[in-house]
N, C-alpha and C positions, 0 to 999 in steps of 0.2 A: 735273455735274447738280445742280440746286437741291436743297437739303435741307430746305426749308420748305414750308408749305402742304400741298397735296394729296399731295406726294411722301412725307411722313412717315406711317408707319403702324405701329402696335404689333401685332406678330404674336401674341404671347402675351396674348390678351385674350379674354374670354368673348363669343362671338357666336352667333347662330343659324346653322343650316346654310345658309339662304338668303342671309344676309349674307356668309358665307364664299364662297359661289359668286359672287355678284354683285360683291363687292369684289375678289376674286381675278381674275376675268375682266377687269374694268375696269382694274385696275392693270397686268395683263399686257399688254393691248392698248395702254394708254397709253404703255408703254415698249418697244413691240415693235421699234421702229427700233434702239434701243440693244442690245436682246437679240439681234437678228439680226447686228449688227456684231460682237458678242462670240462668238456661237455658230456663225457660218457655217462655220468649218472642220469642225466635227464633223457639221454638217448635210450638207455636201457629201460627207464621207467615208462617212457611213452610206448615202448614195444609191448610192455605188459599191461599198462593202463593207458589207453590212447588219450583220455581226457587230461593227462598230465603233460601234454604238449605245451600247456601254459608255462610250466617251469623251463621247458626247452627254450621258449622265446624270451623268458626273463634272462636266462643265462646269456643268450645270444645278444640281446639288446644291450645288456650291461657291458659286454665286451666291445661291441661296436661303438658305444658311447666313449669308452676308454680309448679306443683307436682314434676317434675323432679328436679327442682332447690332446692325446700325446703325439699323434702322427705315426705311431708304431704300435705293434701288439706286444704287451708285456707278457711275462711268463705267468699267466693267470691261474689261480686256483679258486675253488669255491669260497674258501676262507678269506682270501685277499679281496675277492670281488663282492663279498656279502653286503657291505655298505652300499655299493653301487646298485646291486640287485634289489635291495630293499627300496632304494630311492626311485628306481624306474619301474617297479612292479605295477603300481596303479595305472601308469600310462600304457604299459604293455597290455594290461588287462582290458583297458578301454579300446585299444586297437583290435584286439581279438574279438571283443563284443561287437565292434563296428563291422568287422569282417563277417561275423555270424549273421548280423542283421541284414547285410547286403546280399546274402545268398538268396533269400526269397524274392528280393527286388530284382536281381539279375534273372532268376528263373521266370518271374512274371514278364520281364522284358523279352526274353526269348520266346515265351508263350505267345505274347502279342505279335512278335515277328512272324510266327507260323499261322496266325489267324487267317490272313488273306489266302494262303495256300490250302487251308483246310475248309474254311467256311465261305470262301469267295472274296472277290476284290472289293466288295462293299465294306469290308473290314480293313481297308487300307490304312485307317488311322492307327492300327496296331503297329505298323512299321514306324510311324512317327513316335509312338511311345518307346519302342525299342531304341530308336536313335537318341532320344532324350536320355534314357538310362545309360546307353553306351557312352555318350559324351560326358555325362556326369561322373562316370567311373574314374576318369583320369584326374580331375581335381580332387576327388576323394582319396585317390592313391597318394597324391602329394601331401594332403592334409594328414594322412596316416603316417607318412614318412616324418613329417614335422613333429608329430606327437611322439613317435618312437625314438627319434634321434636327437631331440632337443628338449629343453625345459621351457620353451616358449609357452606363454599362457594359451589355454585351449582355444579361446576366442580368436586369438591372433593366428593360431595354427590353421584354423578353418579359413580365415580371411585370406591369409597369404597363400594357403594351399590352393584355393580356388583361383586366385589371381595367377599364380605360377602355372597351375594346371592348364588353364585356358591359353595362356601366353605361349606355353611350350607344348601344345597339344601334339604337333607332328612328331617332335623328338620323343615324347613320352609314348606315343602309339608305336613307333618303330622299336623303341627300347623294350617295352613290355611284350611286344609280339615276339621279338627275338629271344628274350629271356624265357618266356613261357614255352616257346618252341624247343629250346635247349633242355628245359626242365622236363618236358614231355618225352623227348628222345631218351634222355638218361634214365628216367624212371621206367620207361618202357623196357629198356635193356635190363634194368634191375629186376623187372617183374617177370622176365622170361622163365626162370626156374619155378616161380609160383604158378604161372599159367600152365606150364607143363604138368605140374603136380595136380592142378585143378582138372586138366583134361584127363589125366589118368584116373582121378577120382570119379569123374563122370562116366568114363568107360567101365570102371569096376561096378558102379551102381547100376548102369544099364544092363551089364552082364548078369548081375545078381537078379534083377527084375525079370530077366528072360529065362531064369532057371539054370544059368551056367554055374559051374563050380569054379570059384575063384581061389587060386592058391597064392595068397599074398602075405608076406611077413608083416603082420599088422603093426607091431610096435616100430619096426624100422620105417614103415611107410608113414606113420604118424610123425615120427621124428623128422623125416624128410620134408613133410608138409610144413611143420613148424619152422624148420631151418629156412625153407624158401620164403616163408612169410617174414622171418627176421631179416633176411637179405634184402627184401623189398623195402622194409621199414628203414633199415640203415642207409640204403642207397638214397631213399627219399629225403631223409634228414640231412645227410651229408650234402646233397644237392641244395637243400634249403640254406644250409650254412654258407656254402660257397657263393650262391647267387645273391645272398643278402649283402655281401661285400660290394658287388656291382650296384645293388640297390642303394647302398649307403653312398657310394661315389656319385650316383645320379642325383641323389638328394643334395649332396654337397655342391654339385654343379648348379643346381637350381637355386639354392639359397644364397649362393655367391652373388646373386643379383639383388638380394634383399638389402636395403639401406642399413648402415652401421647402427643407427639408433634403434632399429627394430631388433637386430641380432643381439644388442646389449641386454635385452630382456630375457634372453634364453639362458 
């Protein structure tokens, strides 16, 4: 792959969150063909066995680290990236574990937010708990970026992550809101075939329950359901790949503020 012109990009550079989003998306889509050639094994694996999404993130993190290091995307293969994948695998596993552990925390925060509306306003303290959880999510996101995209010691990842997260709260809120909104829209569009097939399945089941005779090509229908689920999975994973480039640029913009002696440890 060419290493001049538009392919060169400095990740650790001060940018606005809009610039991080736009440049990340455009760069990811521009190199989507190469990315799919490199990542198709983990994409296929995670469609068959969802828990193997771990390998998807290892491949992605290894390539993003190489992008940060070189300033461009090399013609990556699993064989050429194996040393980098082995090196970043423990840190990728840690970020996935943190994400899993945060799910019940976020769910509890949302539950506390609903308490005043369900049980009365004497439970207004639930709103306070929700706000605390909500505010802490942004520093945790920066700490997760630090762990994924650098080799900075874990203690420093959390320390600088919380500092940068609180300092750039407004930009992070706007960035993550727009990023998640785009992700939801794209995934919704990709889920339309699956939703149509699900609606047909429900109609068929209801008809059979009412005693109607349903003349349906079973095997063709099953294949269409599987195909629609595969389309949804592929769209979701491609969206993750592309959005992670903007995620990486946002991290580079944040850590650009970190003193040189701190970055030297990474």
